[in-house]
C-alpha positions, -999 to 999 in steps of 0.1 A, spaced: 0 -1 0 28 24 -11 3 51 -22 -20 50 11 -37 83 15 -26 96 -19 -54 113 -41 -48 106 -78 -66 122 -108 -66 102 -140 -78 114 -173 -88 86 -197 -95 64 -168 -124 46 -180 -106 20 -201 -70 8 -215 -40 22 -198 -57 48 -178 -79 22 -161 -51 -2 -157 -31 26 -137 -62 34 -117 -67 -2 -107 -31 -5 -97 -28 29 -79 -62 19 -60 -47 -14 -49 -17 5 -35 -39 26 -15 -46 58 -34 -81 73 -39 -88 78 -76 -109 104 -96 -115 90 -131 -121 116 -160 -136 105 -192 -165 115 -217 -188 86 -209 -203 85 -176 -215 47 -179 -181 37 -188 -166 58 -160 -191 43 -134 -183 7 -145 -145 14 -143 -149 30 -109 -167 0 -96 -139 -22 -107 -113 -4 -85 -101 -20 -53 -114 -1 -22 -99 -1 13 -115 15 44 -108 52 34 -110 52 -3 -141 69 -19 -133 68 -58 -152 92 -79 -159 99 -115 -161 132 -133 -174 131 -169 -160 158 -193 -141 165 -225 -105 171 -213 -100 196 -242 -126 219 -225 -110 245 -203 -144 252 -186 -147 216 -173 -113 217 -158 -120 251 -140 -153 238 -127 -137 206 -115 -109 225 -96 -133 249 -82 -157 222 -69 -127 204 -53 -110 234 -34 -104 216 -4 -94 182 -22 -58 177 -29 -42 162 -59 -10 142 -53 -8 124 -86 -20 136 -119 -20 110 -147 -29 125 -182 -38 93 -201 -68 105 -223 -62 100 -260 -75 91 -294 -58 74 -322 -54 78 -359 -53 56 -389 -52 78 -420 -25 94 -442 -22 132 -435 -36 142 -469 -68 121 -462 -73 131 -427 -105 152 -422 -100 188 -408 -122 181 -379 -102 149 -370 -69 169 -369 -84 192 -344 -100 164 -325 -67 145 -321 -47 175 -312 -74 188 -287 -77 156 -269 -42 142 -268 -21 174 -264 -42 202 -254 -61 181 -229 -27 173 -213 -18 209 -212 -50 219 -194 -47 190 -169 -12 203 -159 -20 239 -161 -51 237 -137 -36 212 -112 -2 224 -109 -12 254 -88 -28 230 -63 4 210 -59 23 241 -57 4 250 -26 10 215 -11 47 219 -21 47 183 -35 30 163 -64 37 140 -92 26 144 -128 27 114 -152 19 122 -188 12 92 -211 27 99 -246 36 71 -272 65 55 -288 51 72 -320 64 105 -305 101 95 -314 95 66 -339 68 79 -360 43 56 -380 25 53 -411 -10 67 -410 -2 82 -375 12 118 -384 -12 139 -363 -13 114 -335 25 113 -334 27 152 -335 5 153 -305 23 127 -286 57 144 -294 42 176 -280 36 158 -247 72 149 -244 82 185 -251 55 197 -226 67 173 -199 103 181 -204 97 219 -201 74 215 -171 99 195 -152 122 225 -154 95 249 -141 79 227 -113 110 209 -96 117 235 -73 81 233 -59 85 197 -50 66 186 -80 79 159 -103 69 156 -140 76 124 -160 63 110 -193 57 74 -205 62 61 -240 44 29 -245 48 9 -277 21 -14 -291 0 -23 -261 -29 -46 -261 -60 -21 -258 -91 -12 -276 -71 13 -296 -47 -15 -310 -74 -42 -313 -70 -59 -347 -37 -46 -355 -19 -79 -349 -43 -104 -362 -16 -123 -382 12 -118 -357 30 -95 -383 34 -66 -359 46 -88 -331 75 -98 -354 87 -62 -356 89 -61 -318 122 -75 -303 103 -92 -274 79 -108 -300 46 -96 -285 23 -66 -277 27 -52 -243 0 -55 -217 -17 -25 -199 -7 -38 -165 30 -35 -176 25 1 -184 8 6 -151 38 -9 -133 61 17 -149 35 44 -138 37 31 -102 77 34 -103 74 71 -113 48 76 -87 68 61 -59 103 71 -68 110 104 -52 140 113 -74 124 103 -107 119 137 -125 122 146 -161 121 109 -171 110 98 -205 104 60 -199 99 37 -229 77 8 -224 78 -8 -259 93 -42 -259 125 -29 -274 108 -16 -306 125 18 -301 159 1 -308 149 -12 -341 
């Protein structure tokens, strides 16, 4: 129970990597607030989280790209601290740049990058008052590796790396740590069907896609290690080396 008494806010917490992180953090004693667009999915996710005596997990349904929702959430929780912020909300892309609709470009950037920026901007002041805090931003191997049909997605995830590295310079003196995870191909709804014939697995040195629990383990390391700051941590089965 290494996170006992900690308050964790997780965007994209209703499924995939975000939910896996929430489950592990809750098992380690943290009380989790899950953010996502779908209240039904959020409620189902929250019900699946481990609960100990003092944990009261909650859900807040909203679009992370909307500043009004962030401001309202922070205002409604003036007395609630945020020890750990995990920005895991994200949407994927499967189209060449010249075929990508204008609206999809904006949606990907606004959700993946802008949503992460707003989460940091609105919750860092709360951490500064506490003189401690931990930010874990979920990027992607695509940020440095690129990928066919993923230009906008890769750009949004590269922006998260730049954001986190710059933020680390700004907040370290306030006792706040900022780190970023770069998962490779992980078994989620987002990657479902991508490795039907095992062709994708052959490109990965470890010979398989990763598991959400393996990414969650990496997030827990970043949450617990008091000297882990400005880390860019690859969880990709060695694909970045190819």
